[in-house]
mmCIF file as gemmi writes it, N, C-alpha and C atoms, coordinates in Angstrom:
data_model
loop_
_atom_site.group_PDB
_atom_site.id
_atom_site.type_symbol
_atom_site.label_atom_id
_atom_site.label_alt_id
_atom_site.label_comp_id
_atom_site.label_asym_id
_atom_site.label_entity_id
_atom_site.label_seq_id
_atom_site.pdbx_PDB_ins_code
_atom_site.Cartn_x
_atom_site.Cartn_y
_atom_site.Cartn_z
_atom_site.occupancy
_atom_site.B_iso_or_equiv
_atom_site.pdbx_formal_charge
_atom_site.auth_seq_id
_atom_site.auth_asym_id
_atom_site.pdbx_PDB_model_num
ATOM 1 N N . MET Axp A 1 ? 24.107 41.647 54.942 1 0 ? 1 A 1
ATOM 2 C CA . MET Axp A 1 ? 24.154 42.532 54.225 1 0 ? 1 A 1
ATOM 3 C C . MET Axp A 1 ? 23.191 43.684 54.344 1 0 ? 1 A 1
ATOM 4 N N . LEU Axp A 2 ? 23.837 44.942 54.306 1 0 ? 2 A 1
ATOM 5 C CA . LEU Axp A 2 ? 22.823 45.987 54.695 1 0 ? 2 A 1
ATOM 6 C C . LEU Axp A 2 ? 23.326 46.884 53.678 1 0 ? 2 A 1
ATOM 7 N N . GLY Axp A 3 ? 21.861 47.293 52.962 1 0 ? 3 A 1
ATOM 8 C CA . GLY Axp A 3 ? 22.788 48.123 52.209 1 0 ? 3 A 1
ATOM 9 C C . GLY Axp A 3 ? 23.119 47.711 50.555 1 0 ? 3 A 1
ATOM 10 N N . ASN Axp A 4 ? 24.037 48.185 49.969 1 0 ? 4 A 1
ATOM 11 C CA . ASN Axp A 4 ? 24.66 47.868 48.635 1 0 ? 4 A 1
ATOM 12 C C . ASN Axp A 4 ? 26.277 47.473 49.105 1 0 ? 4 A 1
ATOM 13 N N . GLN Axp A 5 ? 26.548 46.989 50.38 1 0 ? 5 A 1
ATOM 14 C CA . GLN Axp A 5 ? 27.621 46.148 51.844 1 0 ? 5 A 1
ATOM 15 C C . GLN Axp A 5 ? 27.144 44.421 51.826 1 0 ? 5 A 1
ATOM 16 N N . ILE Axp A 6 ? 28.538 44.097 51.976 1 0 ? 6 A 1
ATOM 17 C CA . ILE Axp A 6 ? 28.57 42.657 52.208 1 0 ? 6 A 1
ATOM 18 C C . ILE Axp A 6 ? 29.835 42.275 53.301 1 0 ? 6 A 1
ATOM 19 N N . TYR Axp A 7 ? 29.543 42.689 54.557 1 0 ? 7 A 1
ATOM 20 C CA . TYR Axp A 7 ? 30.303 41.595 55.472 1 0 ? 7 A 1
ATOM 21 C C . TYR Axp A 7 ? 30.603 40.375 55.637 1 0 ? 7 A 1
ATOM 22 N N . MET Axp A 8 ? 31.686 40.024 55.412 1 0 ? 8 A 1
ATOM 23 C CA . MET Axp A 8 ? 32.33 38.668 55.981 1 0 ? 8 A 1
ATOM 24 C C . MET Axp A 8 ? 33.34 38.967 56.936 1 0 ? 8 A 1
ATOM 25 N N . SER Axp A 9 ? 32.993 37.712 57.304 1 0 ? 9 A 1
ATOM 26 C CA . SER Axp A 9 ? 34.14 37.17 58.688 1 0 ? 9 A 1
ATOM 27 C C . SER Axp A 9 ? 34.196 36.045 58.64 1 0 ? 9 A 1
ATOM 28 N N . GLY Axp A 10 ? 34.877 35.417 59.084 1 0 ? 10 A 1
ATOM 29 C CA . GLY Axp A 10 ? 36.53 34.726 58.799 1 0 ? 10 A 1
ATOM 30 C C . GLY Axp A 10 ? 37.3 34.288 58.133 1 0 ? 10 A 1
ATOM 31 N N . PHE Axp A 11 ? 37.802 34.931 57.267 1 0 ? 11 A 1
ATOM 32 C CA . PHE Axp A 11 ? 38.048 34.945 55.716 1 0 ? 11 A 1
ATOM 33 C C . PHE Axp A 11 ? 38.803 36.212 56.208 1 0 ? 11 A 1
ATOM 34 N N . THR Axp A 12 ? 40.805 35.902 56.396 1 0 ? 12 A 1
ATOM 35 C CA . THR Axp A 12 ? 41.528 36.643 56.185 1 0 ? 12 A 1
ATOM 36 C C . THR Axp A 12 ? 41.409 36.816 54.269 1 0 ? 12 A 1
ATOM 37 N N . PRO Axp A 13 ? 42.218 37.97 53.667 1 0 ? 13 A 1
ATOM 38 C CA . PRO Axp A 13 ? 42.141 38.679 52.947 1 0 ? 13 A 1
ATOM 39 C C . PRO Axp A 13 ? 42.655 37.949 51.625 1 0 ? 13 A 1
ATOM 40 N N . GLU Axp A 14 ? 44.251 37.046 52.77 1 0 ? 14 A 1
ATOM 41 C CA . GLU Axp A 14 ? 44.795 36.151 51.758 1 0 ? 14 A 1
ATOM 42 C C . GLU Axp A 14 ? 43.962 34.807 51.553 1 0 ? 14 A 1
ATOM 43 N N . GLU Axp A 15 ? 42.992 34.266 52.241 1 0 ? 15 A 1
ATOM 44 C CA . GLU Axp A 15 ? 41.722 33.229 52.166 1 0 ? 15 A 1
ATOM 45 C C . GLU Axp A 15 ? 40.809 33.641 50.612 1 0 ? 15 A 1
ATOM 46 N N . LEU Axp A 16 ? 40.077 34.779 50.84 1 0 ? 16 A 1
ATOM 47 C CA . LEU Axp A 16 ? 39.783 34.973 49.791 1 0 ? 16 A 1
ATOM 48 C C . LEU Axp A 16 ? 40.071 35.714 49.153 1 0 ? 16 A 1
ATOM 49 N N . MET Axp A 17 ? 40.995 35.664 48.348 1 0 ? 17 A 1
ATOM 50 C CA . MET Axp A 17 ? 42.123 35.499 47.066 1 0 ? 17 A 1
ATOM 51 C C . MET Axp A 17 ? 42.123 34.752 46.934 1 0 ? 17 A 1
ATOM 52 N N . SER Axp A 18 ? 42.824 33.757 47.107 1 0 ? 18 A 1
ATOM 53 C CA . SER Axp A 18 ? 43.024 32.172 47.229 1 0 ? 18 A 1
ATOM 54 C C . SER Axp A 18 ? 41.737 31.467 46.509 1 0 ? 18 A 1
ATOM 55 N N . LEU Axp A 19 ? 40.105 32.169 47.254 1 0 ? 19 A 1
ATOM 56 C CA . LEU Axp A 19 ? 39.101 31.407 46.591 1 0 ? 19 A 1
ATOM 57 C C . LEU Axp A 19 ? 38.531 31.859 45.816 1 0 ? 19 A 1
ATOM 58 N N . PHE Axp A 20 ? 39.461 33.285 45.728 1 0 ? 20 A 1
ATOM 59 C CA . PHE Axp A 20 ? 38.877 33.757 44.293 1 0 ? 20 A 1
ATOM 60 C C . PHE Axp A 20 ? 39.478 32.948 43.079 1 0 ? 20 A 1
ATOM 61 N N . ARG Axp A 21 ? 41.019 33.239 43.39 1 0 ? 21 A 1
ATOM 62 C CA . ARG Axp A 21 ? 42.083 32.794 42.029 1 0 ? 21 A 1
ATOM 63 C C . ARG Axp A 21 ? 41.231 31.437 42.088 1 0 ? 21 A 1
ATOM 64 N N . ASP Axp A 22 ? 40.753 30.267 42.687 1 0 ? 22 A 1
ATOM 65 C CA . ASP Axp A 22 ? 40.173 29.32 42.762 1 0 ? 22 A 1
ATOM 66 C C . ASP Axp A 22 ? 39.351 28.947 41.421 1 0 ? 22 A 1
ATOM 67 N N . VAL Axp A 23 ? 38.231 29.989 41.287 1 0 ? 23 A 1
ATOM 68 C CA . VAL Axp A 23 ? 36.95 30.071 40.514 1 0 ? 23 A 1
ATOM 69 C C . VAL Axp A 23 ? 37.777 30.914 39.419 1 0 ? 23 A 1
ATOM 70 N N . ILE Axp A 24 ? 37.985 31.896 39.7 1 0 ? 24 A 1
ATOM 71 C CA . ILE Axp A 24 ? 38.413 32.718 38.081 1 0 ? 24 A 1
ATOM 72 C C . ILE Axp A 24 ? 39.905 31.558 37.31 1 0 ? 24 A 1
ATOM 73 N N . LYS Axp A 25 ? 40.3 30.622 38.106 1 0 ? 25 A 1
ATOM 74 C CA . LYS Axp A 25 ? 41.423 29.576 36.713 1 0 ? 25 A 1
ATOM 75 C C . LYS Axp A 25 ? 40.206 28.731 36.384 1 0 ? 25 A 1
ATOM 76 N N . GLU Axp A 26 ? 38.665 28.244 37.453 1 0 ? 26 A 1
ATOM 77 C CA . GLU Axp A 26 ? 38.216 27.391 37.081 1 0 ? 26 A 1
ATOM 78 C C . GLU Axp A 26 ? 37.201 27.694 35.83 1 0 ? 26 A 1
ATOM 79 N N . GLU Axp A 27 ? 36.998 29.199 35.465 1 0 ? 27 A 1
ATOM 80 C CA . GLU Axp A 27 ? 36.2 29.508 34.686 1 0 ? 27 A 1
ATOM 81 C C . GLU Axp A 27 ? 37.028 29.718 33.54 1 0 ? 27 A 1
ATOM 82 N N . LEU Axp A 28 ? 38.668 30.087 33.109 1 0 ? 28 A 1
ATOM 83 C CA . LEU Axp A 28 ? 39.061 30.208 32.489 1 0 ? 28 A 1
ATOM 84 C C . LEU Axp A 28 ? 39.522 29.424 32.156 1 0 ? 28 A 1
ATOM 85 N N . ASP Axp A 29 ? 39.702 27.736 32.844 1 0 ? 29 A 1
ATOM 86 C CA . ASP Axp A 29 ? 39.722 26.745 32.479 1 0 ? 29 A 1
ATOM 87 C C . ASP Axp A 29 ? 38.142 26.109 31.079 1 0 ? 29 A 1
ATOM 88 N N . LYS Axp A 30 ? 37.386 26.362 31.905 1 0 ? 30 A 1
ATOM 89 C CA . LYS Axp A 30 ? 35.909 26.174 31.089 1 0 ? 30 A 1
ATOM 90 C C . LYS Axp A 30 ? 35.736 26.613 29.636 1 0 ? 30 A 1
ATOM 91 N N . LEU Axp A 31 ? 36.393 28.169 29.54 1 0 ? 31 A 1
ATOM 92 C CA . LEU Axp A 31 ? 36.643 28.575 28.306 1 0 ? 31 A 1
ATOM 93 C C . LEU Axp A 31 ? 37.571 28.451 27.404 1 0 ? 31 A 1
ATOM 94 N N . GLN Axp A 32 ? 38.694 27.893 27.865 1 0 ? 32 A 1
ATOM 95 C CA . GLN Axp A 32 ? 39.722 27.274 26.915 1 0 ? 32 A 1
ATOM 96 C C . GLN Axp A 32 ? 38.756 26.467 26.204 1 0 ? 32 A 1
ATOM 97 N N . THR Axp A 33 ? 38.336 25.678 26.863 1 0 ? 33 A 1
ATOM 98 C CA . THR Axp A 33 ? 38.297 24.242 26.421 1 0 ? 33 A 1
ATOM 99 C C . THR Axp A 33 ? 37.177 24.199 25.909 1 0 ? 33 A 1
ATOM 100 N N . ASP Axp A 34 ? 36.344 24.988 25.606 1 0 ? 34 A 1
ATOM 101 C CA . ASP Axp A 34 ? 35.446 25.73 25.049 1 0 ? 34 A 1
ATOM 102 C C . ASP Axp A 34 ? 35.526 26.224 23.533 1 0 ? 34 A 1
ATOM 103 N N . LYS Axp A 35 ? 36.593 26.241 22.882 1 0 ? 35 A 1
ATOM 104 C CA . LYS Axp A 35 ? 37.386 26.936 22.546 1 0 ? 35 A 1
ATOM 105 C C . LYS Axp A 35 ? 36.671 27.016 20.768 1 0 ? 35 A 1
ATOM 106 N N . VAL Axp A 36 ? 36.695 28.244 20.287 1 0 ? 36 A 1
ATOM 107 C CA . VAL Axp A 36 ? 35.651 28.718 19.325 1 0 ? 36 A 1
ATOM 108 C C . VAL Axp A 36 ? 35.299 27.979 18.217 1 0 ? 36 A 1
ATOM 109 N N . GLU Axp A 37 ? 34.637 27.023 17.661 1 0 ? 37 A 1
ATOM 110 C CA . GLU Axp A 37 ? 34.075 26.098 17.004 1 0 ? 37 A 1
ATOM 111 C C . GLU Axp A 37 ? 34.441 27.195 15.797 1 0 ? 37 A 1
ATOM 112 N N . ARG Axp A 38 ? 35.512 25.799 14.457 1 0 ? 38 A 1
ATOM 113 C CA . ARG Axp A 38 ? 35.806 26.755 13.515 1 0 ? 38 A 1
ATOM 114 C C . ARG Axp A 38 ? 34.538 26.64 12.324 1 0 ? 38 A 1
ATOM 115 N N . LEU Axp A 39 ? 34.381 27.202 11.844 1 0 ? 39 A 1
ATOM 116 C CA . LEU Axp A 39 ? 33.028 27.334 10.544 1 0 ? 39 A 1
ATOM 117 C C . LEU Axp A 39 ? 34.309 27.097 9.031 1 0 ? 39 A 1
ATOM 118 N N . LEU Axp A 40 ? 33.405 25.892 8.514 1 0 ? 40 A 1
ATOM 119 C CA . LEU Axp A 40 ? 33.788 25.977 6.969 1 0 ? 40 A 1
ATOM 120 C C . LEU Axp A 40 ? 33.143 26.348 5.882 1 0 ? 40 A 1
ATOM 121 N N . SER Axp A 41 ? 32.908 26.991 5.333 1 0 ? 41 A 1
ATOM 122 C CA . SER Axp A 41 ? 32.441 26.653 3.903 1 0 ? 41 A 1
ATOM 123 C C . SER Axp A 41 ? 31.514 25.611 2.848 1 0 ? 41 A 1
ATOM 124 N N . PRO Axp A 42 ? 30.857 25.835 2.718 1 0 ? 42 A 1
ATOM 125 C CA . PRO Axp A 42 ? 30.502 24.256 1.836 1 0 ? 42 A 1
ATOM 126 C C . PRO Axp A 42 ? 31.587 24.099 0.826 1 0 ? 42 A 1
ATOM 127 N N . ALA Axp A 43 ? 32.199 24.824 0.112 1 0 ? 43 A 1
ATOM 128 C CA . ALA Axp A 43 ? 33.318 24.055 -0.819 1 0 ? 43 A 1
ATOM 129 C C . ALA Axp A 43 ? 34.298 23.425 0.073 1 0 ? 43 A 1
ATOM 130 N N . GLU Axp A 44 ? 35.006 24.311 1.636 1 0 ? 44 A 1
ATOM 131 C CA . GLU Axp A 44 ? 35.962 23.836 2.063 1 0 ? 44 A 1
ATOM 132 C C . GLU Axp A 44 ? 35.493 22.634 2.7 1 0 ? 44 A 1
ATOM 133 N N . THR Axp A 45 ? 33.964 22.045 3.655 1 0 ? 45 A 1
ATOM 134 C CA . THR Axp A 45 ? 33.162 21.265 3.237 1 0 ? 45 A 1
ATOM 135 C C . THR Axp A 45 ? 33.572 19.625 2.524 1 0 ? 45 A 1
ATOM 136 N N . CYS Axp A 46 ? 33.25 20.073 1.82 1 0 ? 46 A 1
ATOM 137 C CA . CYS Axp A 46 ? 33.065 19.494 0.083 1 0 ? 46 A 1
ATOM 138 C C . CYS Axp A 46 ? 34.774 18.587 -0.325 1 0 ? 46 A 1
ATOM 139 N N . LYS Axp A 47 ? 36.22 18.944 0.378 1 0 ? 47 A 1
ATOM 140 C CA . LYS Axp A 47 ? 37.109 18.951 0.517 1 0 ? 47 A 1
ATOM 141 C C . LYS Axp A 47 ? 37.653 17.754 1.423 1 0 ? 47 A 1
ATOM 142 N N . ILE Axp A 48 ? 36.955 17.815 2.161 1 0 ? 48 A 1
ATOM 143 C CA . ILE Axp A 48 ? 37.213 17.016 3.998 1 0 ? 48 A 1
ATOM 144 C C . ILE Axp A 48 ? 36.828 15.357 3.526 1 0 ? 48 A 1
ATOM 145 N N . PHE Axp A 49 ? 35.877 15.648 2.747 1 0 ? 49 A 1
ATOM 146 C CA . PHE Axp A 49 ? 35.536 13.673 2.259 1 0 ? 49 A 1
ATOM 147 C C . PHE Axp A 49 ? 36.464 13.742 1.424 1 0 ? 49 A 1
ATOM 148 N N . GLN Axp A 50 ? 36.716 12.184 1.562 1 0 ? 50 A 1
ATOM 149 C CA . GLN Axp A 50 ? 38.211 11.509 0.644 1 0 ? 50 A 1
ATOM 150 C C . GLN Axp A 50 ? 37.013 10.512 -0.015 1 0 ? 50 A 1
ATOM 151 N N . PRO Axp A 51 ? 36.669 10.242 -0.306 1 0 ? 51 A 1
ATOM 152 C CA . PRO Axp A 51 ? 36.229 11.475 -2.435 1 0 ? 51 A 1
ATOM 153 C C . PRO Axp A 51 ? 36.21 12.44 -2.298 1 0 ? 51 A 1
ATOM 154 N N . ASN Axp A 52 ? 36.606 13.264 -2.481 1 0 ? 52 A 1
ATOM 155 C CA . ASN Axp A 52 ? 36.037 14.938 -2.525 1 0 ? 52 A 1
ATOM 156 C C . ASN Axp A 52 ? 34.047 14.877 -2.614 1 0 ? 52 A 1
ATOM 157 N N . ILE Axp A 53 ? 33.513 15.217 -2.01 1 0 ? 53 A 1
ATOM 158 C CA . ILE Axp A 53 ? 32.15 15.024 -2.585 1 0 ? 53 A 1
ATOM 159 C C . ILE Axp A 53 ? 31.467 16.686 -3.468 1 0 ? 53 A 1
ATOM 160 N N . SER Axp A 54 ? 30.97 16.48 -4.488 1 0 ? 54 A 1
ATOM 161 C CA . SER Axp A 54 ? 30.75 17.91 -5.017 1 0 ? 54 A 1
ATOM 162 C C . SER Axp A 54 ? 29.563 18.275 -3.927 1 0 ? 54 A 1
ATOM 163 N N . LYS Axp A 55 ? 29.177 19.93 -4.285 1 0 ? 55 A 1
ATOM 164 C CA . LYS Axp A 55 ? 27.94 20.153 -3.493 1 0 ? 55 A 1
ATOM 165 C C . LYS Axp A 55 ? 26.867 19.747 -3.13 1 0 ? 55 A 1
ATOM 166 N N . THR Axp A 56 ? 26.081 19.448 -4.499 1 0 ? 56 A 1
ATOM 167 C CA . THR Axp A 56 ? 25.045 18.347 -4.713 1 0 ? 56 A 1
ATOM 168 C C . THR Axp A 56 ? 24.808 17.427 -4.064 1 0 ? 56 A 1
ATOM 169 N N . THR Axp A 57 ? 26.07 16.57 -3.938 1 0 ? 57 A 1
ATOM 170 C CA . THR Axp A 57 ? 26.265 16.137 -2.598 1 0 ? 57 A 1
ATOM 171 C C . THR Axp A 57 ? 25.995 16.328 -1.149 1 0 ? 57 A 1
ATOM 172 N N . LEU Axp A 58 ? 26.512 17.274 -0.817 1 0 ? 58 A 1
ATOM 173 C CA . LEU Axp A 58 ? 26.97 17.667 -0.15 1 0 ? 58 A 1
ATOM 174 C C . LEU Axp A 58 ? 25.296 18.251 1.017 1 0 ? 58 A 1
ATOM 175 N N . LYS Axp A 59 ? 24.82 18.922 -0.535 1 0 ? 59 A 1
ATOM 176 C CA . LYS Axp A 59 ? 23.581 19.284 0.229 1 0 ? 59 A 1
ATOM 177 C C . LYS Axp A 59 ? 22.533 18.222 -0.017 1 0 ? 59 A 1
ATOM 178 N N . SER Axp A 60 ? 22.358 17.388 -0.444 1 0 ? 60 A 1
ATOM 179 C CA . SER Axp A 60 ? 21.258 16.356 -0.473 1 0 ? 60 A 1
ATOM 180 C C . SER Axp A 60 ? 21.7 15.902 1.12 1 0 ? 60 A 1
ATOM 181 N N . TRP Axp A 61 ? 23.093 15.375 1.635 1 0 ? 61 A 1
ATOM 182 C CA . TRP Axp A 61 ? 22.81 15.069 2.639 1 0 ? 61 A 1
ATOM 183 C C . TRP Axp A 61 ? 22.616 15.796 3.63 1 0 ? 61 A 1
ATOM 184 N N . THR Axp A 62 ? 22.775 17.062 3.606 1 0 ? 62 A 1
ATOM 185 C CA . THR Axp A 62 ? 22.176 18.316 4.811 1 0 ? 62 A 1
ATOM 186 C C . THR Axp A 62 ? 20.871 18.273 4.638 1 0 ? 62 A 1
ATOM 187 N N . GLU Axp A 63 ? 19.659 17.967 3.154 1 0 ? 63 A 1
ATOM 188 C CA . GLU Axp A 63 ? 18.477 17.82 3.249 1 0 ? 63 A 1
ATOM 189 C C . GLU Axp A 63 ? 18.114 16.193 3.951 1 0 ? 63 A 1
ATOM 190 N N . GLN Axp A 64 ? 18.756 15.29 3.866 1 0 ? 64 A 1
ATOM 191 C CA . GLN Axp A 64 ? 18.992 14.235 4.197 1 0 ? 64 A 1
ATOM 192 C C . GLN Axp A 64 ? 19.466 14.141 6.358 1 0 ? 64 A 1
ATOM 193 N N . GLY Axp A 65 ? 19.387 14.909 6.451 1 0 ? 65 A 1
ATOM 194 C CA . GLY Axp A 65 ? 20.179 15.495 8.025 1 0 ? 65 A 1
ATOM 195 C C . GLY Axp A 65 ? 21.363 14.273 8.319 1 0 ? 65 A 1
ATOM 196 N N . TYR Axp A 66 ? 22.259 14.26 8.026 1 0 ? 66 A 1
ATOM 197 C CA . TYR Axp A 66 ? 22.899 13.462 7.877 1 0 ? 66 A 1
ATOM 198 C C . TYR Axp A 66 ? 24.131 14.939 8.446 1 0 ? 66 A 1
ATOM 199 N N . LEU Axp A 67 ? 23.813 15.977 7.225 1 0 ? 67 A 1
ATOM 200 C CA . LEU Axp A 67 ? 25.084 17.235 7.987 1 0 ? 67 A 1
ATOM 201 C C . LEU Axp A 67 ? 23.979 18.203 8.111 1 0 ? 67 A 1
ATOM 202 N N . PHE Axp A 68 ? 24.388 18.742 9.118 1 0 ? 68 A 1
ATOM 203 C CA . PHE Axp A 68 ? 23.744 19.895 9.578 1 0 ? 68 A 1
ATOM 204 C C . PHE Axp A 68 ? 24.39 20.965 9.892 1 0 ? 68 A 1
ATOM 205 N N . ASP Axp A 69 ? 23.74 22.255 9.145 1 0 ? 69 A 1
ATOM 206 C CA . ASP Axp A 69 ? 24.079 23.625 7.781 1 0 ? 69 A 1
ATOM 207 C C . ASP Axp A 69 ? 23.663 23.992 9.088 1 0 ? 69 A 1
ATOM 208 N N . HIS Axp A 70 ? 24.33 25.602 9.326 1 0 ? 70 A 1
ATOM 209 C CA . HIS Axp A 70 ? 24.592 26.584 9.838 1 0 ? 70 A 1
ATOM 210 C C . HIS Axp A 70 ? 24.714 27.966 9.257 1 0 ? 70 A 1
ATOM 211 N N . ARG Axp A 71 ? 23.121 28.415 9.261 1 0 ? 71 A 1
ATOM 212 C CA . ARG Axp A 71 ? 23.423 29.774 8.458 1 0 ? 71 A 1
ATOM 213 C C . ARG Axp A 71 ? 23.3 31.545 9.707 1 0 ? 71 A 1
ATOM 214 N N . ILE Axp A 72 ? 24.333 32.017 8.892 1 0 ? 72 A 1
ATOM 215 C CA . ILE Axp A 72 ? 24.822 33.148 9.797 1 0 ? 72 A 1
ATOM 216 C C . ILE Axp A 72 ? 24.622 34.4 8.732 1 0 ? 72 A 1
ATOM 217 N N . GLY Axp A 73 ? 23.854 34.892 8.951 1 0 ? 73 A 1
ATOM 218 C CA . GLY Axp A 73 ? 23.814 36.666 7.67 1 0 ? 73 A 1
ATOM 219 C C . GLY Axp A 73 ? 23.089 35.678 6.438 1 0 ? 73 A 1
ATOM 220 N N . GLY Axp A 74 ? 22.717 34.507 5.979 1 0 ? 74 A 1
ATOM 221 C CA . GLY Axp A 74 ? 21.888 34.653 4.475 1 0 ? 74 A 1
ATOM 222 C C . GLY Axp A 74 ? 23.202 33.441 3.982 1 0 ? 74 A 1
ATOM 223 N N . ARG Axp A 75 ? 24.691 33.231 4.068 1 0 ? 75 A 1
ATOM 224 C CA . ARG Axp A 75 ? 25.368 32.574 3.806 1 0 ? 75 A 1
ATOM 225 C C . ARG Axp A 75 ? 25.533 30.809 4.849 1 0 ? 75 A 1
ATOM 226 N N . VAL Axp A 76 ? 25.858 29.685 4.37 1 0 ? 76 A 1
ATOM 227 C CA . VAL Axp A 76 ? 25.396 28.327 5.303 1 0 ? 76 A 1
ATOM 228 C C . VAL Axp A 76 ? 27.13 27.742 5.021 1 0 ? 76 A 1
ATOM 229 N N . PHE Axp A 77 ? 27.106 27.862 6.858 1 0 ? 77 A 1
ATOM 230 C CA . PHE Axp A 77 ? 28.225 26.765 7.17 1 0 ? 77 A 1
ATOM 231 C C . PHE Axp A 77 ? 27.924 25.997 7.977 1 0 ? 77 A 1
ATOM 232 N N . TYR Axp A 78 ? 29.54 24.603 7.719 1 0 ? 78 A 1
ATOM 233 C CA . TYR Axp A 78 ? 29.371 23.817 8.867 1 0 ? 78 A 1
ATOM 234 C C . TYR Axp A 78 ? 30.337 23.364 9.664 1 0 ? 78 A 1
ATOM 235 N N . LYS Axp A 79 ? 29.863 23.001 10.97 1 0 ? 79 A 1
ATOM 236 C CA . LYS Axp A 79 ? 30.95 23.191 12.125 1 0 ? 79 A 1
ATOM 237 C C . LYS Axp A 79 ? 31.527 21.566 11.737 1 0 ? 79 A 1
ATOM 238 N N . LEU Axp A 80 ? 33.39 22.557 11.524 1 0 ? 80 A 1
ATOM 239 C CA . LEU Axp A 80 ? 34.398 21.392 11.567 1 0 ? 80 A 1
ATOM 240 C C . LEU Axp A 80 ? 34.277 20.318 12.148 1 0 ? 80 A 1
ATOM 241 N N . SER Axp A 81 ? 34.321 20.513 13.672 1 0 ? 81 A 1
ATOM 242 C CA . SER Axp A 81 ? 33.969 19.225 14.393 1 0 ? 81 A 1
ATOM 243 C C . SER Axp A 81 ? 33.353 18.173 14.439 1 0 ? 81 A 1
ATOM 244 N N . GLU Axp A 82 ? 31.282 18.627 13.264 1 0 ? 82 A 1
ATOM 245 C CA . GLU Axp A 82 ? 30.597 18.219 13.358 1 0 ? 82 A 1
ATOM 246 C C . GLU Axp A 82 ? 30.959 17.644 11.671 1 0 ? 82 A 1
ATOM 247 N N . VAL Axp A 83 ? 31.483 18.219 10.735 1 0 ? 83 A 1
ATOM 248 C CA . VAL Axp A 83 ? 32.172 17.42 9.801 1 0 ? 83 A 1
ATOM 249 C C . VAL Axp A 83 ? 32.88 16.172 9.397 1 0 ? 83 A 1
ATOM 250 N N . LEU Axp A 84 ? 34.017 16.741 10.385 1 0 ? 84 A 1
ATOM 251 C CA . LEU Axp A 84 ? 35.053 15.665 10.523 1 0 ? 84 A 1
ATOM 252 C C . LEU Axp A 84 ? 34.016 14.399 11.732 1 0 ? 84 A 1
ATOM 253 N N . GLU Axp A 85 ? 33.356 14.161 12.438 1 0 ? 85 A 1
ATOM 254 C CA . GLU Axp A 85 ? 33.317 13.124 12.931 1 0 ? 85 A 1
ATOM 255 C C . GLU Axp A 85 ? 32.074 12.858 11.871 1 0 ? 85 A 1
ATOM 256 N N . LYS Axp A 86 ? 31.08 13.307 11.153 1 0 ? 86 A 1
ATOM 257 C CA . LYS Axp A 86 ? 30.18 11.995 10.387 1 0 ? 86 A 1
ATOM 258 C C . LYS Axp A 86 ? 31.147 12.057 9.002 1 0 ? 86 A 1
ATOM 259 N N . SER Axp A 87 ? 32.825 12.382 9.189 1 0 ? 87 A 1
ATOM 260 C CA . SER Axp A 87 ? 33.14 12.27 7.606 1 0 ? 87 A 1
ATOM 261 C C . SER Axp A 87 ? 33.7 10.623 7.649 1 0 ? 87 A 1
ATOM 262 N N . LYS Axp A 88 ? 33.415 10.004 9.286 1 0 ? 88 A 1
ATOM 263 C CA . LYS Axp A 88 ? 33.935 8.452 9.377 1 0 ? 88 A 1
ATOM 264 C C . LYS Axp A 88 ? 33.057 7.976 9.282 1 0 ? 88 A 1
ATOM 265 N N . THR Axp A 89 ? 31.894 8.209 8.722 1 0 ? 89 A 1
ATOM 266 C CA . THR Axp A 89 ? 30.861 6.943 8.487 1 0 ? 89 A 1
ATOM 267 C C . THR Axp A 89 ? 30.085 7.382 7.144 1 0 ? 89 A 1
ATOM 268 N N . LEU Axp A 90 ? 30.218 9.041 6.747 1 0 ? 90 A 1
ATOM 269 C CA . LEU Axp A 90 ? 29.641 9.441 5.68 1 0 ? 90 A 1
ATOM 270 C C . LEU Axp A 90 ? 30.975 8.726 4.561 1 0 ? 90 A 1
ATOM 271 N N . LYS Axp A 91 ? 30.047 8.401 3.589 1 0 ? 91 A 1
ATOM 272 C CA . LYS Axp A 91 ? 31.449 7.76 2.269 1 0 ? 91 A 1
ATOM 273 C C . LYS Axp A 91 ? 30.382 7.767 1.17 1 0 ? 91 A 1
ATOM 274 N N . ARG Axp A 92 ? 31.383 8.818 -0.352 1 0 ? 92 A 1
ATOM 275 C CA . ARG Axp A 92 ? 30.417 9.119 -1.441 1 0 ? 92 A 1
ATOM 276 C C . ARG Axp A 92 ? 29.978 7.401 -2.229 1 0 ? 92 A 1
ATOM 277 N N . TYR Axp A 93 ? 30.832 6.96 -1.73 1 0 ? 93 A 1
ATOM 278 C CA . TYR Axp A 93 ? 30.617 5.22 -2.719 1 0 ? 93 A 1
ATOM 279 C C . TYR Axp A 93 ? 30.972 4.706 -1.884 1 0 ? 93 A 1
ATOM 280 N N . LYS Axp A 94 ? 30.006 3.525 -1.852 1 0 ? 94 A 1
ATOM 281 C CA . LYS Axp A 94 ? 29.823 2.257 -1.054 1 0 ? 94 A 1
ATOM 282 C C . LYS Axp A 94 ? 30.56 1.241 -1.493 1 0 ? 94 A 1
ATOM 283 N N . LYS Axp A 95 ? 31.272 0.305 -0.916 1 0 ? 95 A 1
ATOM 284 C CA . LYS Axp A 95 ? 31.841 -0.875 -1.353 1 0 ? 95 A 1
ATOM 285 C C . LYS Axp A 95 ? 31.193 -1.74 -0.84 1 0 ? 95 A 1
């Protein structure tokens, strides 16, 4: 490397383009799999559980560490993926 120039030998322009395409495709695939997480308000979160839970129960479960809240600009949100995972094990009423 001299100054700001990079010298590469042994590659044709077509081979370089193919390498760049592969790298770019991999990065785009990663971005698509890391989709933006949907955030739920506390009211929306309460409706995920069956039977629906109250905001008091939601706050209690959050304080006990069963659910994790995420604060953005002073507002509270819950990640949909986390809530769906916990809704499998958390029940308002025990049988």
